[in-house]
C-alpha positions in Angstrom: 127.0 295.7 226.9 124.0 297.1 228.9 120.9 297.1 227.4 116.7 296.3 228.1 116.8 292.8 228.7 114.4 290.9 226.2 111.0 289.2 227.4 112.6 286.2 230.2 116.2 287.4 230.3 115.0 287.6 233.7 115.9 284.0 234.3 119.4 284.1 233.7 120.1 285.6 237.2 120.6 288.8 239.1 123.3 289.5 237.1 121.7 288.7 233.6 123.3 290.6 231.1 122.9 291.1 227.4 121.8 287.9 225.4 124.8 287.1 223.4 125.9 284.1 220.9 127.2 283.2 217.6 125.9 283.3 214.1 127.9 281.3 211.8 127.9 282.3 207.9 128.3 279.1 206.1 128.8 281.1 202.9 132.0 282.0 203.5 133.3 279.2 205.5 136.5 277.7 204.0 137.2 274.4 206.3 140.3 275.9 207.9 139.1 274.1 211.4 140.9 277.3 213.1 137.9 277.5 215.1 138.7 274.0 216.4 142.2 274.5 216.9 141.9 277.3 219.0 138.7 275.6 221.0 141.0 273.2 222.0 143.9 275.2 222.8 142.0 277.6 224.7 139.8 275.2 227.0 142.5 272.6 227.0 139.8 270.2 225.3 141.6 266.6 224.6 143.0 265.6 221.2 140.5 263.4 219.6 142.4 261.7 217.5 143.3 261.8 213.3 140.5 259.5 212.1 140.3 259.8 208.1 136.6 258.7 207.9 136.5 257.8 204.3 133.6 259.8 204.1 135.3 263.1 203.0 138.2 265.3 204.2 136.6 266.0 207.5 138.7 263.8 209.9 136.5 264.5 213.6 132.7 263.7 212.4 130.9 265.4 214.5 130.3 267.0 218.0 131.4 265.5 221.1 132.9 265.6 224.6 136.5 266.4 222.8 134.8 268.3 219.9 133.1 271.2 221.2 133.9 272.5 217.1 133.5 270.5 214.3 133.5 272.0 210.7 131.7 269.6 208.8 132.7 269.4 204.8 129.5 268.2 202.5 129.8 267.3 199.4 127.0 268.4 197.6 126.6 267.2 193.4 125.5 269.7 191.3 125.6 268.0 187.9 127.8 265.7 186.2 130.8 264.6 187.9 130.7 268.1 189.4 130.8 268.6 193.1 129.9 271.8 195.4 131.6 271.7 198.7 129.3 273.2 201.6 131.4 273.7 204.7 129.9 274.4 208.1 131.2 275.0 211.7 128.6 273.3 214.2 128.5 273.7 218.0 126.2 273.8 220.9 123.2 275.6 220.0 122.6 277.1 224.1 118.7 276.9 223.2 116.1 279.4 224.8 114.7 276.0 226.0 117.3 274.0 226.9 116.2 270.0 227.5 119.5 269.3 228.6 119.4 271.7 232.0 115.8 271.4 232.5 116.6 267.4 233.2 120.1 267.8 234.8 119.2 266.0 238.4 122.2 268.2 240.3 122.3 271.5 238.8 125.0 270.7 237.0 124.0 272.3 233.8 122.9 275.9 234.2 122.7 279.4 232.3 125.1 281.9 232.3 124.0 286.2 233.0 124.6 285.9 229.1 122.1 283.6 228.5 124.4 280.7 227.8 124.3 277.1 228.7 127.3 275.7 230.6 128.3 272.2 232.8 129.8 272.4 236.0 132.2 269.6 235.6 132.8 269.4 239.6 129.1 269.2 240.1 128.3 266.9 237.1 127.5 263.2 238.2 127.7 261.0 234.6 124.1 260.3 235.1 123.7 261.1 231.2 120.5 262.1 231.1 121.0 265.4 229.3 123.3 263.3 226.2 119.2 262.1 225.3 117.6 265.0 225.9 119.7 267.4 223.5 117.4 267.6 220.3 120.8 268.2 218.2 122.9 265.0 219.9 125.5 267.6 221.0 126.2 267.0 224.6 128.2 263.9 225.4 129.8 261.9 228.1 133.5 261.7 228.2 135.1 258.3 227.9 137.0 257.3 230.8 135.6 260.2 232.7 131.9 260.1 232.4 130.7 263.4 232.8 129.4 265.7 230.0 131.0 268.1 228.1 130.3 271.1 225.4 131.2 274.4 224.5 130.5 276.8 227.0 130.8 279.7 223.9 134.0 280.7 226.4 132.1 281.8 229.5 135.4 282.7 231.2 136.4 284.5 228.1 132.9 286.1 228.1 133.3 287.4 231.9 136.4 289.2 231.0 134.9 291.1 228.1 136.3 289.0 225.3 134.9 287.1 222.4 135.1 283.1 222.5 138.6 281.5 221.0 136.5 280.1 217.8 135.5 283.8 216.7 138.6 285.2 217.8 140.4 282.6 215.6 137.8 282.7 212.3 140.0 284.4 209.2 136.7 284.9 207.5 134.5 285.9 210.2 131.8 282.9 209.4 131.9 283.0 213.0 130.4 285.7 214.3 129.8 286.8 217.8 128.0 289.9 219.4 124.2 290.6 221.3 121.8 288.2 219.7 119.4 290.7 218.5 121.7 292.6 216.3 123.4 289.1 214.9 119.9 288.5 214.0 119.6 292.0 212.4 123.2 291.0 210.2 122.0 287.5 209.5 118.7 288.7 207.9 120.6 291.1 205.9 123.1 288.6 204.8 120.7 286.4 203.3 118.7 289.6 201.7 122.3 290.6 200.4 122.6 286.6 198.7 119.5 286.4 197.3 119.7 289.9 195.4 123.0 288.2 193.9 121.3 285.7 192.5 121.9 282.9 195.2 118.9 281.0 195.6 118.9 278.1 198.5 120.0 280.4 201.4 118.1 280.3 204.4 118.5 280.9 208.2 118.6 278.4 211.0 117.3 278.9 214.1 117.1 282.2 214.0 113.2 282.1 215.1 112.2 282.5 218.9 109.3 280.8 218.1 110.3 277.3 217.2 110.4 274.5 219.0 113.6 275.2 220.9 112.5 278.7 221.7 115.6 280.1 219.3 119.2 279.2 219.3 121.9 281.2 221.0 124.2 279.8 218.0 122.2 279.7 215.0 123.0 279.3 211.3 123.1 280.6 207.8 122.7 277.2 205.2 123.1 276.4 201.8 120.4 274.3 201.8 118.3 272.4 203.3 119.0 271.7 206.9 119.3 268.1 206.1 121.9 268.2 204.3 124.2 269.7 207.2 123.0 266.8 209.4 120.6 268.8 211.4 116.9 268.4 212.1 114.8 269.9 209.7 112.4 271.4 212.9 114.0 270.9 216.1 112.0 270.6 219.7 112.8 270.5 223.4 112.4 267.0 224.5 111.1 268.1 227.7 108.0 270.6 225.7 105.4 267.8 226.8 106.4 267.2 230.5 104.0 270.1 232.1 100.9 268.4 230.7 102.2 264.9 230.7 102.5 265.4 234.3 99.3 266.9 234.6 97.6 264.1 233.0 99.4 261.9 235.4 98.3 263.9 238.5 94.6 263.9 237.2 94.8 259.6 236.2 96.2 259.4 240.2 93.6 261.8 241.9 91.1 259.6 239.6 92.5 256.0 240.6 92.5 257.2 244.6 88.7 258.5 244.0 87.9 255.2 242.7 90.1 253.4 245.6 88.2 255.3 248.5 84.5 254.9 247.1 85.7 250.6 246.6 86.6 251.0 250.1 83.9 252.7 251.6 81.6 250.7 249.5 82.8 247.6 250.9 82.6 248.7 254.4 78.5 249.8 254.1 
């Protein structure tokens, strides 16, 4: 997996490898949840209960500390009493501009040599700062534990040149793993294929490096608007404006200091 590294990848460390990720093609997801099971088995993710929510056949509901892969079952009305099932296997986006990583005070969250974002549980102190920082509501604290947990993109498997467990288990190859630049080309070709076959509404979500989080490390082909899948239409890194805010705060502090010094010297005269 050696290749010229894309701009900015030097920040992944001295051992930086070609950036890898997921492309999830929801048009061929059959809702089998094999990815959920494989993720739990490989990563020893605790069982999260069988909670029939009364909303659909989906029994896990959302991503969380005990659900690192979540297959959503979405009912979309298409006519009189007709319903189309939209199924999508959601996961941590491994953002290029990862707010969770940027706000972590202990360094528990770090970017790997593959460009993915991972939590080190032995360093996490359970402060929870990263939870509201995630624009997708992915990262979560485990009950009775306090530390945060999320998808690692099977970092241990990547280091052994194996694909993540969820992609390995997917029977339709809805979840595709590989170098991110190649996945983007493959995804664009898939959208063109769907459009040529007369399907309207297919779109890519998270493939653009120019978006508010710098592009996803795990992006999607959707068959409807992102909101239909419970995803924000225009996600933005929650730390995007911090540098400007710090500069403004610094300028304000300098102005106040100057005023205070001026007032002090004026009194002495």
